[in-house]
C-alpha positions as CSV (number, residue, x, y, z in Angstrom):
1,X,-17.2,19.3,-20.2
2,X,-13.8,20.5,-18.6
3,X,-15.4,20.7,-15.2
4,X,-16.7,17.3,-15.8
5,X,-13.3,15.8,-16.9
6,X,-11.7,17.4,-13.6
7,X,-14.3,16.1,-11.3
8,X,-13.8,12.6,-12.9
9,X,-10.3,12.8,-12.4
10,X,-10.5,13.9,-8.8
11,X,-12.8,11.0,-7.9
12,X,-11.0,8.5,-9.8
13,X,-7.6,9.8,-8.2
14,X,-9.1,8.9,-4.6
15,X,-10.6,5.6,-5.7
16,X,-7.5,4.3,-7.6
17,X,-5.0,5.8,-5.2
18,X,-6.5,4.2,-2.0
19,X,-4.7,0.9,-2.5
20,X,-1.4,2.8,-3.1
21,X,-2.1,4.7,0.0
22,X,-2.4,1.6,2.3
23,X,0.6,-0.1,0.9
24,X,2.8,3.0,1.1
25,X,1.8,3.9,4.6
26,X,2.6,0.3,5.7
27,X,5.9,0.8,4.0
28,X,6.7,4.1,5.8
29,X,6.5,2.4,9.0
30,X,8.4,-0.7,7.9
31,X,11.2,1.7,6.5
32,X,11.0,4.0,9.5
33,X,12.3,0.9,11.5
34,X,15.2,0.5,9.0
35,X,13.6,-2.4,7.1
36,X,13.4,-2.1,3.2
37,X,10.5,-4.1,1.9
38,X,10.6,-4.6,-1.8
39,X,7.9,-7.5,-1.4
40,X,5.0,-5.1,-1.3
41,X,3.7,-6.3,-4.5
42,X,3.7,-9.9,-3.5
43,X,2.0,-9.0,0.1
44,X,-0.8,-6.8,-2.0
45,X,-1.5,-10.0,-4.1
46,X,-1.8,-12.3,-1.1
47,X,-4.1,-9.9,0.6
48,X,-6.1,-9.5,-2.7
49,X,-6.5,-13.6,-3.3
50,X,-7.3,-14.3,0.3
51,X,-9.8,-11.5,0.6
52,X,-11.4,-12.7,-2.8
53,X,-11.8,-16.5,-1.4
54,X,-13.3,-15.3,1.7
55,X,-15.8,-13.2,0.1
56,X,-16.9,-15.9,-2.3
57,X,-16.7,-19.0,0.1
58,X,-17.9,-17.5,3.2
59,X,-21.7,-18.0,3.9
60,X,-22.7,-15.2,6.2
61,X,-24.3,-11.9,6.1
62,X,-22.4,-9.3,3.7
63,X,-20.9,-6.9,6.5
64,X,-19.5,-9.9,8.5
65,X,-18.1,-11.3,5.3
66,X,-16.3,-8.1,4.3
67,X,-15.1,-7.8,7.9
68,X,-13.6,-11.5,7.9
69,X,-12.1,-10.7,4.5
70,X,-10.6,-7.7,5.6
71,X,-8.9,-9.1,8.6
72,X,-7.9,-12.2,6.8
73,X,-6.1,-10.0,3.9
74,X,-4.3,-8.3,6.9
75,X,-3.2,-11.8,8.3
76,X,-2.0,-12.9,4.9
77,X,0.0,-9.8,4.3
78,X,1.4,-9.6,7.8
79,X,2.3,-13.6,7.4
80,X,4.1,-12.9,4.0
81,X,5.9,-10.0,5.8
82,X,7.1,-12.2,8.4
83,X,9.1,-14.4,6.0
84,X,10.8,-11.1,4.9
85,X,11.4,-10.2,8.6
86,X,12.7,-13.4,9.6
87,X,15.1,-13.4,6.5
88,X,16.3,-9.9,6.9
89,X,16.2,-9.4,10.8
90,X,17.1,-12.8,12.3
91,X,19.0,-14.3,9.3
92,X,20.4,-10.9,8.2
93,X,19.7,-11.7,4.4
94,X,20.2,-8.7,2.1
95,X,16.9,-6.7,2.2
96,X,16.9,-6.1,-1.6
97,X,17.2,-10.0,-2.4
98,X,14.8,-11.0,0.2
99,X,12.1,-8.5,-1.0
100,X,12.5,-9.4,-4.5
101,X,12.3,-13.0,-3.7
102,X,8.9,-12.6,-1.9
103,X,7.5,-10.6,-4.8
104,X,8.5,-13.4,-7.3
105,X,7.4,-16.2,-4.6
106,X,3.9,-14.6,-4.0
107,X,3.5,-12.7,-7.3
108,X,1.2,-13.0,-10.2
109,X,3.2,-16.1,-11.4
110,X,3.6,-17.5,-8.0
111,X,1.7,-18.5,-4.8
112,X,-1.0,-16.2,-5.1
113,X,-1.8,-17.6,-8.6
114,X,-1.5,-21.0,-7.6
115,X,-4.0,-20.4,-4.7
116,X,-6.3,-18.8,-6.8
117,X,-6.2,-21.8,-9.0
118,X,-6.8,-24.2,-6.1
119,X,-9.8,-22.2,-4.7
120,X,-11.2,-21.9,-8.4
121,X,-11.7,-18.2,-8.2
122,X,-13.3,-17.2,-11.4
123,X,-16.6,-15.5,-10.7
124,X,-16.9,-11.9,-9.3
125,X,-16.7,-11.5,-5.8
126,X,-20.0,-12.2,-4.0
127,X,-19.6,-9.4,-1.4
128,X,-17.8,-6.0,-2.5
129,X,-17.0,-2.7,-0.8
130,X,-19.6,-0.4,-2.3
131,X,-19.6,3.4,-2.3
132,X,-21.7,4.4,1.0
133,X,-23.4,7.9,0.1
134,X,-23.2,8.9,3.7
135,X,-26.1,11.0,4.7
136,X,-27.4,11.0,1.3
137,X,-25.0,14.1,0.5
138,X,-23.1,12.5,-2.7
139,X,-25.1,15.0,-5.1
140,X,-23.8,18.1,-3.2
141,X,-21.6,20.2,-5.7
142,X,-18.0,19.0,-5.8
143,X,-17.6,17.9,-2.0
144,X,-20.7,15.4,-2.4
145,X,-18.9,12.8,-4.6
146,X,-15.5,13.6,-3.1
147,X,-16.3,13.2,0.6
148,X,-19.5,11.6,1.0
149,X,-19.7,8.9,-1.7
150,X,-16.7,6.7,-1.2
151,X,-16.2,3.3,0.1
152,X,-15.3,2.2,3.6
153,X,-12.0,1.3,2.7
154,X,-11.3,5.1,1.6
155,X,-12.5,6.3,4.8
156,X,-10.5,3.8,6.8
157,X,-7.6,4.9,4.8
158,X,-7.9,8.6,6.0
159,X,-8.1,7.4,9.4
160,X,-4.9,5.3,8.8
161,X,-3.3,8.6,7.6
162,X,-4.2,10.4,10.8
163,X,-3.2,7.7,12.9
164,X,0.3,6.9,11.5
165,X,1.1,10.9,11.4
166,X,0.1,11.0,15.1
167,X,2.0,7.8,16.0
168,X,5.1,8.8,14.2
169,X,5.5,12.3,15.3
170,X,3.4,12.5,18.6
171,X,4.0,9.5,20.5
172,X,7.3,7.9,22.4
173,X,6.7,4.9,20.7
174,X,7.0,6.6,17.3
175,X,10.0,8.6,18.4
176,X,11.5,5.1,19.4
177,X,10.7,3.9,16.0
178,X,12.5,6.5,14.3
179,X,15.4,6.1,16.5
180,X,15.8,2.5,15.6
181,X,15.5,3.5,11.8
182,X,18.3,6.2,12.2
183,X,20.7,4.4,14.5
184,X,20.0,1.0,15.8
185,X,23.1,0.8,17.8
186,X,22.3,3.9,19.8
187,X,18.8,2.8,20.2
188,X,19.8,-0.6,21.6
189,X,22.3,1.1,23.9
190,X,19.2,3.2,25.2
191,X,17.4,0.0,26.1
192,X,15.2,-0.4,23.1
193,X,14.5,-3.7,21.6
194,X,15.7,-3.3,17.9
195,X,14.7,-6.7,16.6
196,X,11.2,-6.5,18.2
197,X,10.6,-3.2,16.9
198,X,11.8,-4.1,13.5
199,X,9.6,-7.2,13.3
200,X,6.5,-5.5,14.5
201,X,6.6,-2.5,12.1
202,X,7.6,-5.1,9.1
203,X,4.5,-7.1,9.8
204,X,2.2,-4.0,10.2
205,X,3.4,-2.8,6.8
206,X,2.7,-6.2,5.4
207,X,-0.8,-6.1,6.8
208,X,-1.5,-2.6,5.4
209,X,-0.1,-4.0,2.0
210,X,-2.7,-6.9,2.5
211,X,-5.4,-4.3,2.6
212,X,-4.3,-2.6,-0.4
213,X,-4.7,-5.8,-2.2
214,X,-8.4,-6.2,-1.1
215,X,-9.1,-2.8,-2.8
216,X,-8.5,-4.3,-6.0
217,X,-10.1,-7.8,-5.6
218,X,-13.3,-6.5,-3.5
219,X,-13.5,-3.0,-4.7
220,X,-11.9,-1.7,-7.9
221,X,-12.0,-5.0,-10.2
222,X,-13.8,-6.7,-8.3
223,X,-12.9,-10.2,-9.2
224,X,-9.6,-12.3,-9.0
225,X,-7.2,-11.6,-12.0
226,X,-3.6,-13.0,-12.0
227,X,-1.2,-10.0,-11.3
228,X,-4.1,-7.8,-10.6
229,X,-2.2,-5.2,-8.7
230,X,-0.2,-4.7,-12.0
231,X,3.0,-3.4,-10.5
232,X,1.4,-1.1,-8.0
233,X,3.4,-2.2,-5.1
234,X,6.4,-0.5,-6.9
235,X,4.5,2.7,-7.2
236,X,3.9,2.4,-3.4
237,X,7.5,2.2,-2.8
238,X,8.2,5.2,-4.9
239,X,5.5,6.9,-3.1
240,X,7.4,6.4,0.3
241,X,10.2,8.5,-1.3
242,X,7.7,11.0,-2.9
243,X,6.2,11.5,0.4
244,X,9.5,11.9,2.2
245,X,8.6,9.1,4.7
246,X,5.6,11.4,6.1
247,X,2.2,10.0,6.0
248,X,0.3,13.0,4.7
249,X,2.5,13.9,1.6
250,X,2.4,10.1,0.8
251,X,-1.5,10.6,0.5
252,X,-1.0,13.4,-1.7
253,X,1.3,11.4,-3.8
254,X,-1.2,8.4,-3.8
255,X,-3.8,10.5,-5.1
256,X,-1.6,12.0,-7.9
257,X,-0.7,8.5,-9.2
258,X,-4.3,7.5,-8.7
259,X,-5.3,10.2,-11.2
260,X,-2.6,9.2,-13.4
261,X,-3.7,5.5,-13.5
262,X,-7.4,6.4,-14.2
263,X,-6.6,9.1,-16.9
264,X,-6.4,6.6,-19.8
265,X,-10.0,5.5,-19.0
266,X,-11.6,9.0,-18.5
267,X,-10.4,10.3,-21.8
268,X,-11.0,7.6,-23.7
269,X,-14.7,7.6,-22.5
270,X,-14.9,11.2,-23.6
271,X,-13.6,10.2,-27.1
272,X,-10.3,11.8,-26.8
273,X,-8.0,10.3,-29.5
274,X,-5.0,9.8,-27.2
275,X,-2.8,6.6,-27.3
276,X,-4.0,4.5,-24.3
277,X,-0.4,2.9,-24.1
278,X,0.8,6.3,-23.4
279,X,-1.6,7.1,-20.9
280,X,-1.1,3.9,-19.3
281,X,2.7,4.3,-18.8
282,X,2.2,7.6,-17.2
283,X,2.1,6.3,-13.6
284,X,5.3,4.3,-14.2
285,X,7.2,7.2,-16.0
286,X,6.2,9.4,-13.2
287,X,7.6,6.9,-10.7
288,X,11.0,6.8,-12.4
289,X,10.8,10.6,-12.5
290,X,10.0,10.9,-8.9
291,X,13.0,8.6,-7.9
292,X,15.4,10.4,-9.9
293,X,14.3,13.9,-8.9
294,X,13.8,13.5,-5.2
295,X,17.2,11.4,-5.0
296,X,19.3,13.8,-6.6
297,X,17.6,17.0,-5.3
298,X,18.0,19.3,-2.3
299,X,15.1,17.2,-0.9
300,X,17.3,14.1,-0.6
301,X,19.6,16.1,1.9
302,X,16.9,17.9,4.0
303,X,14.1,15.1,4.2
304,X,16.4,12.0,3.4
305,X,15.7,8.3,4.3
306,X,16.4,6.8,7.7
307,X,20.1,6.3,8.1
308,X,19.7,2.5,8.7
309,X,17.3,1.8,6.2
310,X,18.4,-1.5,4.6
311,X,21.0,-2.1,7.1
312,X,21.0,-5.3,9.2
313,X,21.4,-5.0,13.0
314,X,23.9,-7.1,14.8
315,X,23.9,-6.4,18.5
316,X,27.4,-6.0,19.8
317,X,28.6,-8.3,22.6
318,X,28.6,-6.7,26.0
C-alpha cells in the first residue's frame, strides 16, 4: 500500500508539475533580463483557452490539431506578454502594477472567460495530449510509469529544462542576457541592446506560460473551465525564487509542488480521512513558506535575484 501511494505521488508530481515547470522556466528567462512578470496566471489562461478552441474547432487529423493548438497557445501567451513588455519596457510602467493588471484583464473573470463564452467552449476537448507508453515500457517497475508513460508535453518540458540551462550558462547570448538582468546600463555601454533583449525574453516567457496553459485545457482537465489554472501562475512565480533562477532547481520545485497538488486526490482515493481543504491548501502554504525562507535566509545572499529585476531601463544620453 505504501509503495503504491509513493508511486502514485511520484507519477502525479510529474503530471501536475509540468504546467508549473513551463510557466516557471519562462519566468526565469524574463526575470534574467530584469523584467518581473506577475501576469503569468493570465498568460496561462490565454494559452489554455486558445488551445481549447483550436482542439474543438479545427477539422484536421489529431496530431495536426495538437501541433496547431500548441503553437497557437504559445502565440497567445507571447502576445499577452507583449502588452506587459510594451508597458514596462517602452512606457516604463511599474512592473508589478502592469503584471497584476494583466492577470486581472486576462484572468478567470476577464478576457479568457469572455473568449470561452464567445466560442462556446462547453464540451471536453476533442483532441487531447495522451500518455505515449514509449516502446511499450510503461510496465517496467518504477522507471516504466515515471519515464516511459508520460505525455508529449512532459517530454518537451524536459528538453526545455536542458535547453534553458545550456542557453543561460553555456552560451554567449545567455551571458549577455544575464548581464542585462544584472546591470542594464553596463550592458548597454558594452553595446548590448537592452530593450530588444528584454522584449524577446519577456515574450518567450509568455509563450512558455501559454504552453503551461494548454497542459490544463488539453491534458489535465481536459476541457475549458473558467479560472482553470486556479492560481498556479503565482506558484510558478514562487518556483523561480525556490529554484534560484536556475532551470534544474526550478524543475525540482515544480515536481514538489505537483506532488502537493495531487496529494488530496491520492489520499482520498485510498480512503484516508484527511480534510481535503487542508491538503488542497498545501501548495499555497508551501508557496508562502518558500518565499519567506528563501528571501530571509543565506540563500538570498549567495543565489540572489538579478540586481536589476523590476527596474526600468532608461538609456543615458550620449
